[in-house]
DOBAMI-464819 format. One line per 10 residues: number of its first residue (from 0); their letters; for each residue x, y, z of N, C-alpha, C, O. Coordinates in steps of 0.1 Angstrom, whole numbers. Atoms other than C-alpha are relative to their C-alpha. Last residue first. Layout:
<rs>
NUM = a = X/Y/Z/X/Y/Z/X/Y/Z/X/Y/Z | ...;
</rs>
This chain:
<rs>
165 = kneqiqnryw = 2/3/15/291/616/-1002/-15/-3/-8/-15/-5/-20 | 11/-10/3/288/631/-968/1/0/-16/-1/9/-23 | 14/-2/-4/294/600/-950/-5/9/-7/-17/9/-9 | 6/10/6/328/592/-971/-16/1/4/-24/-3/-4 | -4/-4/14/344/625/-962/-12/-11/-4/-22/-7/-9 | 9/-11/-3/332/622/-922/-2/2/-18/-13/5/-22 | 16/3/-7/347/588/-922/-9/10/-4/-19/6/-9 | 4/4/11/379/600/-941/-17/-8/4/-26/-10/-4 | 4/-4/12/379/625/-917/-3/-6/-12/-9/0/-22 | 13/-13/-4/378/604/-885/-3/8/-13/-14/6/-18;
155 = kiksrifsga = 13/8/-1/402/578/-900/-12/6/1/-21/5/-7 | 3/3/14/426/604/-905/-13/-9/-3/-22/-6/-10 | 4/-17/7/424/619/-869/-3/-7/-14/-14/-6/-18 | 11/-2/-7/428/581/-855/-7/12/-9/-18/12/-15 | 7/8/4/462/577/-879/-17/-2/2/-24/-5/-7 | 1/-6/13/476/606/-866/-11/-9/-7/-22/-5/-11 | 7/-13/-1/468/595/-828/-1/8/-18/-10/15/-21 | 15/6/1/482/560/-839/-7/14/4/-16/15/-4 | 5/7/12/516/579/-852/-17/-6/0/-25/-4/-9 | -1/-14/8/520/604/-824/-4/-7/-14/-12/-2/-22;
145 = dnkdvwsypp = 17/0/4/516/573/-798/-6/12/-8/-17/16/-6 | -1/13/6/556/569/-793/-17/-5/-4/-21/-16/-8 | -9/1/12/561/608/-789/-4/-17/-9/-5/-20/-21 | -12/6/-3/532/610/-765/7/-2/-12/1/-4/-23 | -3/11/3/501/630/-771/15/-3/-1/22/5/-7 | 3/11/-12/496/655/-742/2/-14/-11/4/-25/-5 | -11/-1/-8/509/685/-764/1/-12/7/12/-15/11 | 4/15/-8/478/680/-790/15/-4/9/21/-14/7 | 12/0/-2/483/714/-807/-7/-7/10/-16/-3/18 | 6/-13/-8/519/714/-807/-14/-1/4/-15/-1/16;
135 = iytidikgas = 14/-10/8/518/679/-821/-3/13/11/-11/14/20 | 8/-14/-2/554/663/-813/-10/4/-5/-9/8/-17 | -2/8/-12/574/630/-825/-11/10/12/-15/4/23 | 8/-9/-7/563/635/-863/6/-4/16/7/-16/17 | 13/-3/3/591/640/-873/-8/-9/-3/-4/-15/-13 | 8/-2/-11/624/631/-855/-16/7/0/-23/12/10 | 7/-11/4/644/612/-878/-13/4/10/-20/-4/15 | -5/-9/-7/668/586/-860/-9/14/-7/-4/25/-3 | -4/1/-15/667/564/-888/4/11/9/14/18/6 | 9/-7/-9/655/580/-920/1/-1/14/-3/7/22;
125 = ttdphkegfe = -3/-16/-3/688/574/-937/-14/5/11/-14/14/19 | 1/-12/12/680/540/-941/4/11/7/6/12/19 | -15/-1/9/695/507/-919/-1/11/-11/8/11/-20 | -13/-8/-6/671/515/-888/11/-2/-10/22/4/-8 | -8/1/12/638/511/-912/13/2/5/20/10/-1 | 1/14/3/610/504/-885/12/-5/-11/15/-16/-14 | 1/10/-13/621/534/-863/-1/-19/-7/5/-29/-4 | -14/-3/-2/628/554/-897/2/-10/12/11/-18/12 | -11/7/8/596/547/-906/13/1/2/19/-6/-7 | 6/14/0/577/555/-874/9/-10/-9/15/-20/-6;
115 = yhtmvtqpti = -9/4/-9/598/590/-874/-3/-15/2/7/-23/5 | -12/0/3/585/598/-907/10/-10/10/18/-18/7 | -8/-12/-2/551/595/-896/16/-5/-9/18/-16/-14 | -9/-3/-9/529/567/-909/8/13/1/7/21/-9 | 2/-15/-4/501/555/-929/10/0/13/9/-7/23 | 7/-13/5/505/521/-946/2/15/0/6/22/-9 | -5/5/11/524/497/-924/-2/11/-15/7/17/-22 | -8/-8/-6/506/516/-890/14/-5/-12/25/1/-10 | -5/9/-10/473/509/-909/15/4/2/19/13/-6 | -4/-10/-13/448/533/-928/5/-14/10/-3/-22/17;
105 = eisykitlea = 6/3/-10/442/512/-963/8/6/11/20/5/10 | -8/6/-10/453/529/-993/-6/3/14/-10/14/19 | 6/14/-3/427/533/-1023/13/-6/13/15/-18/14 | -8/6/7/445/564/-1039/-1/-18/6/6/-27/3 | -4/2/14/420/583/-1040/8/-6/-5/11/-6/-17 | 9/2/10/407/573/-1006/0/0/-14/-6/-8/-21 | 1/16/2/439/573/-988/-15/-3/-6/-16/-15/-9 | -12/6/9/448/611/-1005/-4/-18/2/-3/-25/-7 | 5/-3/11/414/625/-992/11/-10/-7/7/-19/-15 | 13/7/0/422/614/-955/-3/0/-17/-4/-12/-21;
95 = clkmaaefqr = -3/16/1/456/625/-959/-10/-9/-1/-9/-20/-7 | -9/1/3/444/662/-963/7/-17/-7/9/-22/-18 | 11/2/7/418/658/-938/10/-5/-17/11/-17/-21 | 5/13/-3/450/650/-914/-12/-2/-12/-14/-13/-17 | -6/11/5/465/680/-930/-1/-14/2/5/-22/-5 | 3/-2/16/437/703/-927/13/-10/-7/13/-14/-19 | 12/9/6/435/691/-891/-2/5/-14/-12/3/-20 | 0/12/-7/472/700/-882/-12/-6/-7/-12/-15/-15 | -10/6/10/473/734/-901/-3/-18/0/-5/-24/-10 | 3/-4/14/445/747/-883/5/-7/-9/-2/-14/-18;
85 = atipyngtct = 11/10/-2/458/734/-848/-6/0/-15/-7/-11/-20 | 12/-10/-9/492/752/-856/-13/-13/-2/-13/-24/-8 | 11/4/6/523/733/-857/-10/7/4/-12/10/16 | 7/13/-4/549/754/-842/-14/-4/-9/-21/4/-14 | 8/3/10/569/781/-861/-6/-19/3/-5/-30/-3 | 14/-7/1/583/805/-834/-8/-6/-12/-16/2/-18 | 0/-12/11/619/792/-838/-14/4/-5/-17/5/-17 | -7/-13/-1/623/779/-804/-4/6/-12/-9/17/-10 | -4/-4/16/596/748/-809/3/14/-1/-4/22/-5 | 2/-18/3/593/731/-776/3/4/-16/7/-3/-25;
75 = knkfgymgcm = 11/-3/-3/589/690/-766/-3/18/-3/-13/23/-1 | 9/0/-9/623/687/-766/-11/6/4/-11/15/11 | -10/12/-5/642/703/-793/-11/-1/15/-18/7/20 | 6/9/-6/624/719/-825/6/-6/9/11/-16/4 | -5/2/-13/641/745/-840/-7/-9/9/-7/-3/19 | -11/-2/1/618/750/-873/7/2/16/0/8/24 | -9/7/-10/589/732/-864/14/5/-2/23/-3/2 | -1/-5/-15/570/745/-895/8/-10/10/11/-21/6 | -10/-8/-3/554/734/-928/2/6/18/-7/9/26 | 3/-13/-3/537/704/-925/12/9/3/22/7/10;
65 = svgisgtngg = -9/-7/-8/547/678/-951/-10/10/13/-21/13/8 | 8/-10/-1/527/649/-974/10/10/16/14/4/26 | -3/-6/-13/549/624/-988/-6/16/3/-4/26/-3 | 2/-13/-1/533/599/-1009/6/9/14/5/6/26 | 7/-8/-14/550/565/-1007/-2/15/-6/7/20/-12 | 13/7/-5/555/539/-1037/-7/9/8/-20/9/9 | 14/7/8/587/543/-1037/-10/-2/4/-12/-8/15 | 7/-11/4/601/572/-1011/-8/-11/-13/-19/-8/-18 | 14/4/0/612/547/-985/-6/10/-8/-14/17/-2 | 5/9/-1/646/547/-980/-10/-6/2/-12/-17/7;
55 = gthaaykgkq = -9/8/2/652/581/-973/-2/-16/2/-5/-20/13 | -4/9/-10/621/597/-970/11/-8/-6/9/-14/-17 | 2/-6/-16/610/630/-985/4/-12/9/3/-9/21 | -14/10/-7/633/624/-1022/-7/4/15/0/12/22 | 3/-9/-11/598/639/-1044/9/-12/9/7/-24/9 | 12/2/-8/605/626/-1080/4/6/17/15/11/19 | 13/-4/8/623/635/-1110/-7/-9/8/-13/-18/2 | 0/-13/-1/662/643/-1095/-17/1/-7/-21/12/-11 | -9/-11/-4/673/607/-1099/-4/16/-5/0/20/-16 | -8/-5/5/641/585/-1108/11/11/3/6/22/5;
45 = cnlnaeprfk = -6/-15/-8/620/571/-1082/13/-1/-10/22/-8/-8 | -10/2/-1/598/547/-1098/7/11/2/4/22/-3 | 0/14/4/565/548/-1085/11/-7/-5/12/-19/-4 | -5/8/-6/574/581/-1072/-4/-14/-1/-3/-21/10 | -11/-2/0/563/600/-1098/12/-10/8/22/-14/4 | -3/14/9/529/587/-1093/15/2/-7/19/-7/-15 | -4/14/-8/529/612/-1063/2/-11/-8/9/-21/-3 | 14/6/0/530/644/-1087/6/-13/8/17/-18/8 | 3/12/5/563/662/-1082/-12/-5/3/-17/-1/14 | 0/1/13/566/699/-1076/0/-13/-11/0/-12/-23;
35 = gkhvkgtddv = -16/-4/5/551/702/-1047/2/-4/-14/-6/-7/-22 | -7/11/9/514/713/-1043/15/0/-2/22/9/-6 | -13/-1/9/508/736/-1016/2/-12/-6/7/-22/0 | -9/13/8/477/731/-992/8/5/-11/1/13/-18 | 1/0/18/464/762/-975/9/-15/-1/18/-20/6 | 5/11/9/460/751/-936/-3/-2/-16/-10/-11/-22 | 11/-4/-1/471/785/-924/-13/-9/0/-25/-6/2 | 5/-4/-13/501/774/-909/-15/2/4/-22/2/14 | -8/-11/-13/512/758/-939/-9/3/8/-20/-2/7 | 9/-10/-2/504/727/-958/5/8/9/13/4/18;
25 = lfhyceldra = -2/-5/-13/525/708/-979/-9/8/5/-16/15/-2 | 7/-11/-7/519/685/-1006/7/3/16/13/-4/24 | 10/-1/13/539/661/-1031/-7/13/5/-7/23/-2 | 17/9/-1/569/665/-1009/-10/5/-9/-9/15/-15 | -1/10/-11/610/670/-1014/-15/-6/1/-17/-18/0 | -5/12/7/610/694/-1045/-2/-12/11/-10/-20/5 | 8/6/9/584/717/-1031/6/-9/-8/-1/-15/-16 | 10/1/-5/604/720/-996/-10/-12/-13/-13/-24/-13 | -6/11/-5/637/727/-1014/-13/-11/5/-12/-23/2 | 2/11/12/617/755/-1028/5/-10/1/0/-17/-8;
15 = nptysggtwh = -8/-7/5/604/771/-999/2/-10/-11/-4/-20/-14 | -8/4/7/572/765/-984/9/2/-4/6/14/-8 | -1/-2/15/561/788/-959/10/-10/-5/21/-12/0 | 12/5/0/554/782/-918/-4/2/-21/-15/2/-27 | 9/-15/0/590/783/-915/-15/-8/-3/-17/-20/-5 | -7/-13/2/614/754/-911/-9/9/1/-9/12/13 | -7/-7/-6/614/719/-900/4/11/-3/16/14/-1 | -12/-6/6/596/707/-929/13/3/6/24/3/0 | 0/-13/-5/570/685/-906/15/4/-13/24/-4/-16 | -11/-5/-7/562/649/-918/-5/14/3/-16/17/4;
5 = iilrkm = 1/-12/-11/539/625/-926/9/8/3/17/2/11 | -3/0/-8/540/592/-951/4/16/4/11/22/-4 | 2/-12/-3/515/578/-968/9/2/9/9/-6/19 | 2/-5/-17/516/544/-982/0/14/-3/0/18/-15 | 1/11/-10/512/518/-1014/0/6/13/-5/0/23 | -4/-7/-11/508/543/-1046/-7/-11/14/-19/-15/16;
</rs>
């Protein structure tokens, strides 16, 4: 596995059947991690219907982690009553740290990114224009262009905590 791509589902706090097919891991509002239908290794050789199709143009070698929620997101508000919770966000960052350790993924903008960042870097893919993650409700002061850096710093912090406690 060469990278981690972080998303929100755009739905409710509970993963549905489609979410479970599209992402390797999903984190609900309580911080509980749900495993998707496919293991990350399924994305080493993407075959139709046999891998987690979370990032158009970027699935091969990528692990998809998503936070459940953000239905109705528009202009820094989540009108569907499913904003990402602090507990959920922190659990997702800890999970990402664990995955970077397990799969020996360095935490850089090229290897750990949001779906939004992937689309910005690859405008010729169907990921171009995606808005996850451009807003982090528990940390509403983080600008959309800084969300990826903020996320990577959180993951690095959790990774350091995990490694110090071994």
